[in-house]
C-alpha positions as CSV (number, residue, x, y, z in Angstrom):
1,D,1.9,9.2,10.1
2,L,1.8,8.3,13.8
3,N,2.8,11.9,14.5
4,A,1.7,14.5,12.0
5,P,4.7,16.6,10.8
6,A,4.9,20.2,11.9
7,L,5.1,21.6,8.4
8,P,3.5,24.6,6.8
9,T,0.2,23.9,5.0
10,S,0.2,23.6,1.2
11,K,-2.8,23.6,-1.1
12,G,-3.7,20.0,-2.1
13,I,-1.5,18.4,0.6
14,R,-3.0,17.1,3.8
15,F,-1.2,15.1,6.5
16,L,-3.3,12.6,8.5
17,Q,-2.4,11.1,11.8
18,G,-2.9,7.3,12.0
19,D,-1.3,3.9,12.5
20,A,-0.4,1.7,9.5
21,S,-0.8,-1.4,11.7
22,D,-4.4,-0.4,12.3
23,L,-5.6,1.3,9.1
24,E,-9.3,0.5,9.7
25,V,-9.4,3.2,12.4
26,S,-7.7,5.8,10.3
27,F,-9.8,5.1,7.2
28,R,-13.0,5.4,9.1
29,R,-11.9,8.5,11.1
30,H,-10.8,10.4,8.0
31,K,-13.5,9.0,5.7
32,L,-10.9,7.6,3.4
33,F,-13.2,4.8,2.2
34,D,-15.2,7.6,0.4
35,L,-12.3,8.7,-1.8
36,P,-12.8,8.4,-5.5
37,R,-11.3,5.4,-7.3
38,P,-9.0,4.1,-8.6
39,W,-6.5,4.1,-5.8
40,L,-2.8,4.0,-5.8
41,V,-1.6,3.2,-2.3
42,I,2.0,3.7,-1.4
43,E,3.1,2.0,1.9
44,D,6.2,3.8,3.1
45,S,5.8,3.7,6.9
46,A,7.6,1.6,9.5
47,H,9.0,-1.1,7.0
48,S,8.7,-3.7,9.7
49,Y,7.5,-7.2,8.8
50,A,4.5,-6.8,11.2
51,V,3.3,-3.5,9.8
52,C,3.9,-4.5,6.2
53,T,1.8,-7.7,6.8
54,S,-1.0,-5.7,8.4
55,V,-1.0,-3.3,5.4
56,L,-1.2,-6.2,2.9
57,K,-4.1,-7.9,4.8
58,F,-6.0,-4.6,5.0
59,F,-5.7,-3.7,1.4
60,E,-6.4,-7.3,0.3
61,E,-9.9,-6.6,1.6
62,H,-10.2,-2.9,0.6
63,L,-8.6,-2.5,-2.8
64,Q,-10.5,-3.2,-6.0
65,A,-9.3,-5.1,-9.1
66,G,-6.7,-3.1,-11.0
67,E,-5.7,-0.8,-8.1
68,Y,-2.2,-0.8,-6.8
69,L,-0.4,-1.2,-3.5
70,V,3.3,-0.2,-3.7
71,M,5.3,-1.6,-0.8
72,E,8.3,0.7,-0.4
73,D,11.9,-0.1,0.6
74,G,12.3,-3.8,0.2
75,V,15.8,-2.7,-0.8
76,L,16.5,-2.9,3.0
77,D,17.6,-6.4,2.3
78,D,20.3,-5.2,-0.1
79,L,21.5,-2.7,2.4
80,G,21.9,-5.3,5.1
81,W,19.2,-3.9,7.3
82,S,16.6,-6.7,7.0
83,A,17.1,-8.0,10.5
84,R,16.3,-4.6,12.0
85,Y,12.9,-4.9,10.4
86,Q,12.3,-8.6,11.0
87,G,12.6,-9.2,7.2
88,G,10.6,-6.1,6.4
89,P,8.6,-5.6,3.2
90,N,10.3,-8.4,1.2
91,R,9.5,-11.1,3.8
92,A,5.9,-9.8,4.2
93,I,5.3,-9.9,0.5
94,A,6.9,-13.3,-0.1
95,E,5.0,-14.9,2.8
96,F,1.7,-13.2,1.8
97,L,1.9,-14.5,-1.7
98,A,3.3,-17.9,-0.7
99,R,0.3,-18.6,1.5
100,G,-1.7,-18.8,-1.7
101,S,-3.4,-15.5,-1.7
102,R,-4.6,-14.7,-5.2
103,S,-5.6,-11.1,-4.3
104,F,-2.4,-9.4,-5.7
105,E,0.0,-10.1,-8.4
106,I,3.5,-8.6,-8.8
107,D,3.5,-6.1,-11.7
108,V,6.9,-6.8,-13.3
109,T,6.2,-3.9,-15.7
110,Y,7.2,-1.6,-12.9
111,C,9.5,-3.8,-10.8
112,D,11.7,-4.6,-13.8
113,M,11.4,-1.4,-15.8
114,F,15.2,-0.7,-15.5
115,G,16.3,-4.3,-15.1
116,R,15.1,-7.2,-12.9
117,N,14.0,-5.6,-9.6
118,M,16.2,-2.5,-10.2
119,T,14.0,-0.5,-7.8
120,Y,13.8,0.4,-4.1
121,N,10.7,-1.7,-4.1
122,P,11.7,-5.2,-5.3
123,N,8.5,-7.2,-6.1
124,G,6.7,-4.3,-4.4
125,Y,4.4,-3.2,-7.2
126,L,1.3,-5.1,-6.4
127,R,-1.8,-5.0,-8.6
128,K,-5.1,-6.1,-7.0
129,I,-6.7,-8.9,-9.1
């Protein structure tokens, strides 16, 4: 988070300060590249188009085949809030995949588990290939 929350500590939970639009700095500072694999990354930060695009580009390079990036809250479109976030996660995912990137595929097993894109993360379950 940009500002670490003032919450009591709990065993097994650690809050890290960082900026989702510049994950390289946070990953190096907190030695996150050394974490054991496989990774499941859940992007639930600013929801803006710019930040979501930065996150997609970063994890395109740093995730390994079979690992997941879950892009949260594409449902903003359905709530009528898309303009506030410059198209947000849905626009970022659509444009990222449309540019011909073959680094991720949408895992419809999760997106469509309860019906076509019946999730807060439409087309947001991305498996690294």
